[in-house]
C-alpha positions in Angstrom: 49.4 107.7 64.0 52.4 106.1 62.2 54.5 109.1 62.9 53.5 109.0 66.6 54.5 105.4 66.9 57.8 106.0 65.1 58.5 108.9 67.5 57.7 106.6 70.5 60.0 103.9 69.2 62.8 106.4 68.6 62.4 107.7 72.1 62.4 104.2 73.5 65.6 103.5 71.6 67.3 106.6 72.8 66.2 105.7 76.3 67.6 102.2 76.0 71.0 103.6 74.7 71.1 105.9 77.7 70.5 103.1 80.1 73.2 101.0 78.4 75.6 103.9 78.6 74.8 104.4 82.2 75.2 100.7 82.9 78.9 100.7 82.0 81.1 100.2 85.0 83.5 103.1 85.5 87.1 102.2 86.3 90.2 104.3 86.8 93.7 103.0 85.9 96.7 105.0 87.2 99.8 104.5 85.1 103.3 104.4 86.5 104.6 107.0 84.0 103.5 109.4 81.2 101.6 108.4 78.2 103.9 106.2 76.0 104.1 102.8 74.4 105.1 101.2 77.7 101.3 101.3 78.4 100.1 100.7 74.8 98.0 97.6 75.7 95.6 99.8 77.8 95.2 102.5 75.2 94.7 99.9 72.5 92.0 98.1 74.6 90.2 101.4 75.0 90.6 102.5 71.4 89.5 99.2 69.9 86.5 98.9 72.2 87.7 95.9 74.2 86.8 97.6 77.4 83.4 98.6 76.1 82.8 95.0 75.0 83.2 94.1 78.7 80.8 96.8 79.8 83.6 99.0 81.2 84.2 102.7 81.0 88.0 103.0 81.7 89.7 106.3 82.5 93.5 106.0 82.0 95.4 108.5 84.1 99.0 109.2 83.0 101.7 109.3 85.7 104.7 111.5 86.1 107.7 112.4 88.3 105.4 113.7 91.0 102.9 110.9 91.0 103.2 107.8 93.1 100.7 105.2 91.9 100.4 103.5 95.3 99.6 106.7 97.0 96.9 107.5 94.3 95.4 104.0 94.9 95.5 104.3 98.7 93.9 107.7 98.4 91.0 106.4 96.3 92.1 108.1 93.1 92.3 104.9 91.2 90.9 101.4 91.2 94.0 99.7 89.8 97.6 100.8 89.1 100.6 99.8 87.1 103.7 99.4 89.3 106.9 97.5 89.5 107.0 94.6 91.9 110.0 95.8 94.0 108.2 99.0 94.7 104.8 97.3 95.3 106.3 94.8 97.8 108.2 97.4 99.7 105.0 99.5 99.8 103.1 96.5 101.1 105.6 95.9 103.8 105.2 99.5 104.9 101.4 99.0 105.4 99.7 99.7 102.1 98.1 96.3 101.1 98.9 96.1 97.4 98.1 92.9 95.7 99.2 91.9 92.2 96.2 90.7 90.2 98.0 90.3 86.8 101.4 90.5 85.2 101.4 91.7 81.6 105.2 92.1 81.5 107.1 88.8 81.4 110.6 90.3 81.0 112.6 93.2 82.5 113.7 96.1 80.4 115.9 97.7 83.0 119.7 98.0 82.6 122.7 100.2 83.4 124.2 101.8 80.3 127.8 102.9 80.7 130.4 104.8 78.6 133.2 102.4 77.6 135.7 105.3 78.1 134.8 105.2 81.8 136.7 101.9 82.1 133.7 99.8 83.0 133.9 96.4 81.4 132.3 94.2 84.1 130.1 94.8 87.2 133.3 94.5 89.3 134.4 97.8 87.6 131.5 99.7 89.2 133.6 100.2 92.3 134.8 103.7 92.7 132.4 104.9 89.9 129.4 107.2 90.0 126.2 105.5 88.9 122.9 107.2 88.0 120.0 105.7 89.8 116.3 106.5 89.6 114.5 106.8 92.9 110.8 107.1 93.9 110.6 103.3 94.3 112.7 102.5 91.2 115.9 102.3 93.2 115.1 98.9 94.7 116.3 96.7 91.9 119.6 98.6 91.8 120.1 98.4 95.6 119.4 94.7 95.6 121.9 94.1 92.7 124.7 96.0 94.5 124.0 94.0 97.6 124.3 90.8 95.7 127.6 92.1 94.3 128.8 93.0 97.7 129.3 96.6 96.6 128.4 99.4 99.1 126.5 102.4 97.9 128.0 104.9 100.3 130.5 106.4 97.9 133.5 104.8 99.5 136.6 103.7 97.5 135.3 100.1 97.5 131.7 101.2 96.8 129.8 103.3 94.3 128.6 106.9 94.5 124.9 107.0 93.8 123.7 110.0 91.7 120.0 110.5 92.1 119.2 110.5 88.4 116.4 112.6 87.0 114.2 111.0 84.4 116.6 111.8 81.6 120.0 110.8 80.3 121.9 114.0 81.0 124.4 112.5 83.6 125.8 110.3 81.0 125.9 112.9 78.2 127.6 115.4 80.5 129.9 112.6 81.9 128.7 113.2 85.4 128.3 109.4 85.8 130.0 106.4 84.3 126.7 104.6 84.0 123.0 105.6 84.2 119.8 103.7 84.6 118.0 103.1 81.3 115.2 101.0 79.9 115.7 99.0 76.8 112.7 100.7 75.2 113.3 104.3 76.2 116.3 106.0 77.7 118.9 103.8 75.9 117.6 105.2 72.6 117.7 108.7 74.0 121.4 108.2 74.5 121.7 107.0 70.9 119.6 109.8 69.5 121.9 112.3 71.4 124.8 111.2 69.2 126.6 108.5 71.2 127.2 105.4 69.1 126.3 101.9 70.3 129.9 100.8 70.2 130.8 103.5 72.6 128.5 102.0 75.2 128.3 98.9 77.3 125.1 97.7 78.8 124.3 95.5 81.8 120.7 94.3 81.5 119.4 93.2 85.0 117.8 90.1 83.4 121.2 88.9 82.0 122.9 89.7 85.3 120.4 87.4 87.1 118.9 90.1 89.3 115.8 91.0 87.2 112.7 91.8 89.1 109.2 92.0 87.7 108.0 95.3 86.2 104.7 96.7 85.1 102.2 94.5 86.9 98.6 95.4 87.8 97.9 96.1 91.5 94.8 96.8 93.6 94.1 97.2 97.3 93.6 93.8 99.1 90.4 94.8 101.0 88.7 95.6 97.7 89.0 92.0 96.6 86.5 91.0 99.2 83.8 92.6 97.1 82.6 90.2 94.5 81.4 93.1 92.2 84.9 94.6 92.3 86.5 91.3 91.5 84.2 90.8 88.6 85.1 94.2 87.3 88.8 93.4 87.6 88.3 90.1 85.7 86.7 92.1 82.8 89.5 94.7 83.0 92.3 92.2 82.9 90.7 90.2 80.1 90.2 93.3 77.9 93.7 94.7 78.8 95.4 91.5 77.8 93.5 91.4 74.5 94.8 94.9 74.0 98.4 93.9 74.8 98.3 90.9 72.4 96.9 93.1 69.7 99.7 95.7 70.3 102.4 92.9 70.1 101.2 92.0 66.6 100.6 95.5 65.4 103.4 97.5 67.0 103.3 100.5 64.6 99.6 100.8 64.8 99.7 100.5 68.6 102.3 103.3 68.8 100.0 105.5 66.7 97.1 104.9 69.1 99.4 105.9 72.0 100.3 109.1 70.1 96.7 109.9 69.7 96.2 109.8 73.4 99.3 111.9 74.3 97.8 115.1 75.4 101.2 116.6 76.1 102.3 116.3 72.5 105.8 115.5 73.8 106.2 112.1 72.2 107.5 111.5 68.6 106.3 108.9 66.1 109.9 107.6 65.6 110.5 107.1 69.3 107.1 105.6 70.1 107.2 103.1 67.3 110.7 102.0 68.3 109.5 101.9 72.0 106.5 99.7 71.1 108.8 97.3 69.2 111.0 96.9 72.3 108.1 96.7 74.7 106.5 93.9 72.7 109.6 91.8 73.5 108.9 92.3 77.2 105.2 91.3 77.1 105.8 88.4 74.8 105.2 85.1 76.6 102.8 86.5 79.1 99.1 85.8 79.0 98.6 88.1 82.0 98.9 85.5 84.7 101.8 86.0 87.2 104.3 83.2 86.9 105.1 81.7 90.3 108.8 81.2 89.4 109.1 84.8 88.3 107.5 85.9 91.6 109.8 83.8 93.7 112.9 85.0 91.8 111.9 88.6 92.4 111.2 88.0 96.1 114.6 86.2 96.5 116.4 89.0 94.9 114.7 91.6 97.1 115.3 89.6 100.3 119.0 89.1 99.4 119.9 92.7 100.0 122.6 92.2 102.6 122.2 94.2 105.8 119.6 96.5 104.3 117.3 94.4 102.1 114.4 95.9 100.1 112.0 93.7 102.0 112.7 92.1 105.4 110.5 89.0 105.2 108.7 86.8 102.8 105.5 88.6 101.7 102.1 86.9 102.5 99.1 87.5 100.3 100.9 89.8 97.9 99.4 88.3 94.8 96.3 86.4 93.7 95.6 84.2 90.6 91.9 84.5 91.2 91.5 87.4 88.6 93.5 85.9 85.8 92.1 82.4 86.4 88.6 83.8 85.7 89.7 86.2 83.0 91.6 83.5 81.0 89.0 80.8 81.1 
């Protein structure tokens, strides 16, 4: 009799666990780029059980050169995406109703890295030079900057020639361009690792040039926010994600190791990811996840100030909400 009761209790326990597992809300996050420390907070949140504590079952989908997060979101392939605000606002103006629900990155890591031997000493020296620029939505901050400088991008003698840069540093190494696009946490160090010394380079961080725009925010489709259940799921997701980010900031090496464990491609190295995480922590520092109104206004002003061909043509309406972070950070 005792054995029968024990068996029944075990069966009941297994059944309860099954119900609990089934009850976890599934959620898909589409990253802007491949698995790397740029997205460490999300991998940490999953590894440390922060999502599980919120009742979430999160699938983190890596990005890549052929993946446009906004298209994935619009097509129903993700619930939430990581994107840069210039791209998100330009996409919104084109008809895809992206809304920023949280902003884990406080600072910009984007910059132009130039060979000193090219003769570039100040932004005024860009004229007549070839500059490597990322596209697929990443060109918007650059185009706004050139517009603010009054420098055309048509290749003329008073303008710059734009080289569509792949996601590598080859144009600088092969001296096809005087300057290339780099991130403080990634491509700059690829240049250094290739054998070019820091004193042979000059960098122009967008933030120091006063044209920084917000990077790596979390975006969803506006109609989805009308669903209370979806909003609650996003509140849980943002709360757990920010817990992951703050843990990563304090434990950079351990966070990098978690990222490496999730890198199915095996392309990343421990040295590069630990260095990347150390730099990324500087960009997320100061953010609790809530979008700062001043940062948003600065980004919009930069994008609107694009001369005759601005990135966005009018002030966005409804492009962000504080509802999610207000609830998540209570």
